[in-house]
PASE-412078 format. One line per 10 residues: number of its first residue (from 0); their letters; for each residue x, y, z of N, C-alpha, C, O, CB. Coordinates in Angstrom, 3 decimals, m for minus. Atoms other than C-alpha are relative to their C-alpha. Glycine has a CB too. Layout:
NUM> A> X:Y:Z:X:Y:Z:X:Y:Z:X:Y:Z:X:Y:Z | ...
***
This chain:
0> MQKPTLDTDV> m0.595:m1.164:0.631:m25.090:33.116:m14.891:1.421:m0.334:m0.422:2.172:m0.975:0.313:m0.021:1.219:0.949 | m1.348:0.221:0.508:m21.967:33.012:m17.025:0.997:0.863:0.763:0.639:1.884:1.351:0.070:0.304:m1.508 | m1.054:m0.821:m0.595:m18.674:34.269:m15.688:0.218:1.211:m0.903:0.468:1.046:m2.097:1.333:m0.819:0.187 | m0.160:m1.190:0.843:m18.387:37.893:m16.884:1.419:0.133:m0.522:2.386:m0.209:0.160:m0.381:1.253:0.775 | m1.291:m0.261:0.606:m15.571:38.788:m19.228:0.482:1.363:0.474:m0.312:2.297:0.589:m0.080:m0.062:m1.552 | m0.527:m1.237:m0.564:m13.283:41.506:m17.916:0.084:1.152:m0.990:m0.133:2.300:m0.603:1.345:m0.251:0.563 | m0.216:m1.097:0.943:m12.680:43.492:m21.091:m0.473:m0.421:m1.384:0.332:m0.596:m2.299:1.495:0.415:m0.036 | 0.554:0.513:1.242:m15.006:42.401:m23.862:m0.463:1.120:m0.919:m0.835:2.199:m0.457:m1.150:m0.935:0.291 | 0.513:m0.966:0.963:m15.958:44.234:m27.023:m1.503:0.114:0.151:m2.161:m0.803:0.643:0.373:m0.402:m1.441 | 1.433:m0.237:m0.155:m19.428:45.714:m27.142:m0.668:0.149:m1.361:m0.022:0.458:m2.362:m0.250:1.252:0.856
10> ADSAPNEPTL> 0.804:m0.246:1.185:m22.203:45.884:m29.698:m0.197:1.507:m0.151:0.076:2.271:0.775:m1.369:m0.741:0.087 | 0.240:m1.421:0.230:m23.109:49.229:m31.236:m1.091:0.543:0.913:m1.136:1.739:1.203:m0.375:0.240:m1.452 | 1.087:m0.402:m0.878:m26.155:49.290:m29.000:m0.266:m1.120:0.999:m0.232:m2.299:0.646:m1.280:0.338:m0.813 | 0.294:0.990:m1.041:m26.977:47.551:m25.725:m1.402:m0.576:m0.209:m2.226:0.044:m0.882:0.120:0.637:1.415 | 1.339:0.575:0.118:m29.997:45.232:m25.489:m1.061:0.914:0.613:m0.774:1.745:1.475:m0.044:m1.373:0.670 | 1.120:m0.759:m0.554:m33.382:46.727:m24.786:m1.118:m0.967:0.376:m2.298:m0.648:0.233:m0.511:1.069:m1.013 | 0.954:1.035:m0.386:m35.081:43.554:m23.548:m0.509:0.275:1.411:0.190:0.906:2.203:0.646:m1.406:m0.085 | 0.532:m0.210:m1.345:m37.320:43.578:m20.466:0.557:m0.979:1.038:0.168:m0.940:2.205:m1.497:m0.111:m0.032 | m0.615:0.973:m0.908:m35.241:40.756:m18.948:1.508:m0.029:m0.224:2.010:0.456:m1.238:m0.608:m1.415:m0.207 | m1.442:0.178:0.102:m31.586:39.976:m18.315:0.317:m0.903:m1.184:m0.315:m1.946:m1.353:0.580:m0.589:1.307
20> TAYDEQHVVT> m0.377:0.778:1.179:m29.929:38.682:m21.492:1.395:m0.602:0.177:2.131:m0.243:1.096:m0.046:0.880:m1.265 | m1.356:0.565:m0.011:m26.839:36.606:m22.192:1.024:1.115:m0.236:2.101:1.105:0.359:0.145:m1.117:m1.084 | m0.892:m1.143:0.239:m25.257:39.817:m23.528:0.238:0.760:1.303:1.372:1.124:1.615:m0.595:0.948:m1.078 | m0.140:m0.683:m1.289:m25.947:41.499:m20.181:0.935:m0.762:0.927:1.800:m0.169:1.571:m1.367:0.174:0.664 | m0.850:0.819:m0.870:m24.337:38.616:m18.318:1.457:0.097:m0.412:2.344:0.122:0.441:m0.452:m1.461:m0.026 | m1.374:m0.091:0.496:m21.255:38.860:m20.521:0.607:1.376:0.235:1.830:1.517:0.251:0.041:m0.329:m1.479 | m0.483:m1.378:m0.094:m21.005:42.633:m20.010:m0.203:0.641:1.371:m0.221:1.867:1.484:m0.682:0.833:m1.031 | 0.176:m0.523:m1.353:m21.533:42.992:m16.259:1.155:0.929:0.371:0.927:2.004:0.927:m0.104:m1.154:1.016 | m1.165:m0.819:m0.342:m18.016:44.351:m15.837:m0.040:1.322:m0.780:0.281:2.377:m0.233:1.320:m0.771:m0.302 | 0.129:m1.218:0.798:m18.573:46.830:m18.664:m1.007:0.942:0.638:m0.742:2.135:0.779:m0.420:m0.333:m1.442
30> YIRLLQAEGE> 1.035:m0.822:m0.627:m21.769:48.063:m17.012:0.507:0.631:1.299:0.256:1.808:1.557:m1.252:m0.843:0.277 | m0.542:m0.533:m1.258:m20.024:48.461:m13.656:1.002:1.117:m0.284:0.985:2.158:0.372:0.675:m1.126:0.827 | m1.000:m1.019:0.346:m17.169:50.377:m15.251:m0.667:1.286:m0.503:m0.208:2.385:m0.192:0.968:m0.543:m1.070 | 0.727:m1.173:0.483:m19.637:52.701:m17.008:m0.623:0.776:1.157:m0.543:2.003:1.206:m1.086:m0.419:m0.997 | 0.622:m0.647:m1.154:m21.497:53.405:m13.775:1.039:0.691:0.877:0.810:1.798:1.365:m0.781:m1.022:0.823 | m1.071:m0.608:m0.787:m18.247:54.051:m11.913:0.525:1.261:m0.669:0.732:2.281:m0.013:1.139:m0.996:0.208 | m0.519:m1.150:0.741:m16.991:56.387:m14.621:m0.974:1.169:0.064:m0.563:2.314:0.250:0.274:m0.378:m1.461 | 0.988:m1.069:m0.092:m20.233:58.341:m14.617:0.010:0.619:1.399:m0.054:1.839:1.546:m1.405:m0.533:m0.341 | m0.037:m0.484:m1.372:m20.107:58.597:m10.829:1.210:0.876:0.292:1.159:1.752:1.155:m0.015:m1.159:0.944 | m1.223:m0.781:m0.175:m16.596:60.013:m11.078:0.039:1.224:m0.912:0.983:2.013:m0.865:1.212:m0.873:m0.263
40> GADWREVARV> 0.055:m1.155:0.893:m17.644:62.544:m13.713:0.912:m0.100:m1.202:1.308:0.923:m1.761:0.336:1.222:0.754 | m0.899:0.189:1.137:m15.493:61.051:m16.461:m0.654:0.468:m1.298:m1.870:0.371:m1.460:0.411:m1.473:m0.118 | 0.476:m0.420:1.312:m15.819:62.437:m19.976:m0.439:m1.235:m0.791:0.291:m2.223:m0.862:1.106:0.789:m0.769 | 0.549:1.157:0.701:m17.997:60.106:m22.056:0.913:m0.463:m1.132:0.958:m1.655:m1.436:m1.379:0.327:m0.549 | m0.884:0.374:1.119:m15.474:60.193:m24.934:1.155:m0.881:0.484:1.536:m1.844:m0.181:0.557:1.267:m0.694 | m1.077:0.823:m0.559:m12.698:58.832:m22.732:m0.534:m1.370:0.409:0.133:m2.385:0.215:0.650:0.704:1.211 | 0.618:1.266:m0.398:m15.046:56.173:m21.364:m0.267:m0.860:m1.231:m0.029:m2.067:m1.209:m1.314:0.250:0.779 | 0.239:0.747:1.236:m16.043:55.181:m24.899:1.298:m0.617:m0.505:1.322:m1.768:m0.943:m0.613:0.915:m1.080 | m1.296:0.480:0.495:m12.384:54.853:m25.835:0.546:m1.134:0.875:0.977:m2.165:0.360:1.012:1.159:m0.051 | m0.646:0.953:m0.912:m11.211:52.960:m22.739:m0.881:m1.209:0.301:m0.408:m2.345:0.266:0.368:0.695:1.299
50> VLHIDPEREP> 0.880:1.087:m0.435:m14.229:50.898:m21.712:m0.653:m0.717:m1.176:m0.736:m1.945:m1.199:m1.073:0.540:0.929 | 0.737:0.605:1.113:m16.084:50.361:m24.985:0.872:m0.309:m1.210:0.426:m0.982:m2.139:m1.115:0.908:m0.417 | m0.945:0.240:1.095:m13.033:50.297:m27.285:m0.487:0.595:m1.320:m0.304:0.002:m2.383:0.235:m1.495:m0.167 | 0.456:m0.711:1.188:m14.597:52.782:m29.715:0.628:1.384:0.022:0.509:2.104:1.014:m1.567:0.085:m0.059 | m0.655:m1.299:0.078:m12.656:55.837:m30.842:m1.038:1.072:m0.356:m1.563:1.076:m1.469:1.154:m0.024:m1.048 | 1.028:m1.006:0.259:m15.019:58.818:m30.525:0.410:1.052:m1.036:m0.444:1.771:m1.555:m0.357:0.685:1.284 | m0.429:m0.946:1.026:m12.901:60.910:m32.886:m0.198:m0.582:m1.397:m0.540:0.143:m2.332:1.468:0.385:0.209 | 0.196:0.660:1.297:m13.083:58.385:m35.719:m1.457:m0.363:m0.249:m1.932:m0.300:m1.383:0.854:m1.252:m0.083 | 1.387:0.435:0.125:m16.639:57.207:m35.029:m0.867:0.670:1.079:m1.346:0.003:1.996:m0.095:m1.543:0.108 | 0.699:m0.720:m1.070:m18.402:59.910:m32.995:m1.436:m0.471:0.234:m1.855:m0.619:1.382:m0.012:1.465:m0.314
60> DRAQTAYQSH> 1.389:0.425:m0.172:m21.971:58.780:m33.643:m0.091:m1.390:0.621:m0.877:m1.623:1.538:m0.725:0.017:m1.341 | m0.011:1.367:m0.540:m21.243:55.113:m32.990:0.428:0.004:1.462:m0.167:m0.684:2.292:0.942:m0.905:m0.825 | m0.502:m0.060:m1.378:m19.284:55.951:m29.841:m1.051:0.545:0.947:m1.259:m0.002:2.030:1.259:0.860:0.074 | 0.998:m0.599:m0.882:m21.993:58.164:m28.410:m1.217:m0.910:0.164:m1.743:m1.046:1.268:m0.434:1.362:m0.541 | 1.139:0.919:m0.079:m24.794:55.719:m29.248:0.321:m1.183:0.896:m0.487:m1.561:1.745:m0.395:m0.491:m1.397 | m0.397:1.152:m0.813:m22.904:52.799:m27.724:0.118:0.406:1.468:m0.360:m0.301:2.355:1.339:m0.590:m0.505 | m0.160:m0.463:m1.373:m21.991:54.803:m24.634:m1.362:0.215:0.662:m1.616:m0.297:1.752:0.820:1.297:0.035 | 1.290:m0.323:m0.599:m25.501:56.088:m24.027:m0.870:m1.236:0.198:m1.494:m1.392:1.248:m0.730:1.006:m0.861 | 0.865:1.172:m0.131:m27.284:52.802:m24.696:0.506:m0.953:1.075:m0.293:m1.545:1.801:m0.102:m0.732:m1.332 | m0.548:0.889:m1.025:m24.918:50.808:m22.486:m0.145:0.600:1.403:m0.368:m0.128:2.370:1.475:m0.295:m0.292
70> LVRAKWLTEQ> 0.197:m0.639:m1.296:m25.134:53.362:m19.679:m1.464:m0.105:0.433:m1.746:m0.384:1.599:0.439:1.475:m0.054 | 1.425:0.150:m0.309:m28.937:53.326:m19.850:m0.291:m1.430:0.431:m1.030:m1.654:1.389:m0.871:0.382:m1.220 | 0.219:1.412:m0.348:m28.873:49.524:m19.770:0.596:m0.308:1.371:m0.018:m1.021:2.164:0.618:m0.933:m1.074 | m0.628:0.224:m1.303:m26.472:49.515:m16.811:m0.878:0.539:1.119:m1.054:m0.111:2.149:1.387:0.658:0.053 | 0.878:m0.584:m1.015:m28.777:51.828:m14.884:m1.282:m0.808:0.143:m1.767:m1.016:1.256:m0.331:1.455:m0.350 | 1.224:0.802:m0.047:m31.829:49.767:m15.803:0.241:m1.293:0.778:m0.571:m1.675:1.620:m0.499:m0.317:m1.430 | m0.303:1.246:m0.705:m30.176:46.561:m14.602:0.195:0.241:1.486:m0.218:m0.576:2.309:1.244:m0.656:m0.587 | m0.192:m0.336:m1.403:m29.161:48.254:m11.364:m1.341:0.264:0.667:m1.591:m0.211:1.775:0.920:1.219:0.144 | 1.323:m0.297:m0.554:m32.677:49.563:m10.807:m0.835:m1.266:0.132:m1.509:m1.463:1.143:m0.731:1.021:m0.876 | 0.744:1.255:m0.054:m34.215:46.193:m11.626:0.540:m0.877:1.127:m0.234:m1.537:1.821:0.083:m0.744:m1.354
80> GRLLRGSGSR> m0.599:0.779:m1.086:m31.792:44.524:m9.230:m0.502:0.450:1.357:m0.798:m0.367:2.229:1.513:0.105:m0.045 | 0.514:m0.544:m1.260:m32.901:46.830:m6.448:m1.451:m0.406:0.190:m1.854:m0.774:1.294:0.135:1.537:0.032 | 1.397:0.383:m0.114:m36.535:46.104:m7.207:m0.134:m1.475:0.379:m0.961:m1.837:1.216:m0.734:0.280:m1.312 | 0.072:1.442:m0.289:m35.933:42.356:m7.151:0.444:m0.298:1.427:m0.172:m1.120:2.107:0.868:m0.792:m0.993 | m0.462:0.222:m1.377:m33.980:42.485:m3.892:m1.030:0.492:1.012:m1.235:m0.128:2.055:1.345:0.705:0.236 | 0.952:m0.584:m0.927:m36.606:44.681:m2.271:m1.331:m0.708:0.043:m2.077:m0.560:1.011:m0.217:1.410:m0.342 | 1.336:0.587:0.083:m39.593:42.613:m3.348:m0.260:m1.088:1.040:m1.412:m1.309:1.413:m0.211:m0.567:m1.368 | 0.231:1.089:m0.935:m39.052:39.757:m0.901:0.479:0.276:1.411:0.457:m0.619:2.257:0.656:m1.217:m0.498 | m0.626:m0.264:m1.304:m37.517:41.519:2.083:m0.959:0.557:1.054:m0.532:0.843:2.172:1.136:0.961:m0.181 | 0.913:m0.579:m0.983:m40.650:42.812:3.796:m0.722:m1.021:0.783:m1.527:m0.679:1.650:m0.977:0.878:m0.651
***
């Protein structure tokens, strides 16, 4: 696995592959920040601005799509991680 970048730009939409991608590896920190922000109840527009570097006032559709797709991907990776860890522990 590559060393994750701390504050990297994001694509307009997160990957939707059934496996971990190079993009996912590069955006681990982004995914963690999204999950933390959601857990804290942060407004998605502020998260889009700070974490994804997309201004939701100038590009509302792009910001919302990027936010939602990356959050869904972050949750999927977390869920898959739990499944993988749990599969060999019994």
